[in-house]
C-alpha positions in Angstrom: 160.9 159.4 198.6 159.6 162.1 201.1 161.5 162.4 204.3 159.8 161.4 207.5 159.4 164.3 210.0 157.8 164.6 213.4 155.2 167.4 213.7 152.8 168.5 216.5 149.2 168.1 215.5 145.8 167.9 217.1 144.5 168.5 220.5 147.3 168.8 223.0 149.8 169.0 220.1 150.4 165.3 220.0 153.5 164.4 218.1 153.1 162.2 215.0 155.3 161.2 212.2 154.5 162.3 208.7 156.2 162.1 205.3 157.3 165.6 204.3 157.0 166.4 200.6 160.1 167.3 198.6 160.7 170.8 197.4 159.9 169.6 193.9 156.5 168.2 195.0 155.7 171.5 196.8 156.5 173.4 193.7 154.3 171.1 191.6 151.4 171.4 194.0 151.7 175.2 193.9 151.7 175.2 190.2 148.6 172.9 190.2 146.8 175.2 192.6 147.5 178.1 190.3 145.9 176.3 187.3 142.2 176.5 186.4 141.8 172.9 187.5 143.4 173.5 190.8 141.2 176.6 191.4 138.1 174.5 190.5 139.1 171.7 192.9 139.8 174.1 195.8 136.7 176.2 195.2 134.5 173.0 195.1 136.2 171.6 198.2 135.7 174.8 200.2 132.0 175.2 199.1 131.1 171.6 199.9 133.0 171.6 203.2 131.6 174.9 204.4 128.1 173.7 203.6 128.6 170.4 205.4 130.1 172.1 208.5 127.6 174.9 208.7 125.7 173.4 211.7 128.6 171.3 213.2 131.4 173.8 213.2 130.0 177.2 212.1 133.2 179.1 212.7 135.2 176.8 210.5 132.4 176.8 207.9 132.4 180.6 207.9 136.2 180.8 207.5 136.0 178.3 204.6 133.3 180.3 202.9 135.3 183.5 203.3 138.4 181.8 201.7 136.3 180.3 198.9 134.5 183.6 198.1 137.7 185.6 198.3 140.4 183.4 196.7 138.4 181.0 194.5 135.2 183.0 193.8 134.5 182.0 190.3 134.6 178.3 191.0 133.4 178.5 194.6 130.0 180.0 193.7 129.3 177.1 191.2 128.9 174.7 194.2 126.9 176.9 196.6 123.3 176.2 197.3 122.2 179.6 195.9 123.9 178.9 192.6 122.3 175.4 192.4 118.9 176.9 193.1 119.4 179.5 190.3 120.4 176.8 187.9 117.4 174.7 188.8 115.0 177.6 188.2 116.7 178.4 184.9 116.5 174.8 183.8 112.8 174.7 184.7 112.1 177.9 182.8 114.0 176.6 179.8 111.9 173.4 179.9 108.7 175.4 180.0 109.7 177.5 177.0 110.8 174.4 175.1 107.4 172.7 175.8 105.5 175.9 174.7 107.4 176.0 171.4 106.5 172.4 170.5 
């Protein structure tokens, strides 16, 4: 069971109690982050979060985009608006070609 520890978080550094992960849990999380699945999850999370925060918190959104592009580039780009637009156009073109051949 994780140990409870007090940390300072939030505005004004309010103290709150949180459960600290064990060393084994930290090692497992690091191993997961290094896996392809972990990279996908983090790239997706950063792409979606940066898009959602673009107008509300542009500085945070920019930092998230930077981290996503730099550390999780392969998976990050899959979830960007630009990639989705490219995929949509490619699908439309494939559909046209398919209709022409029938």
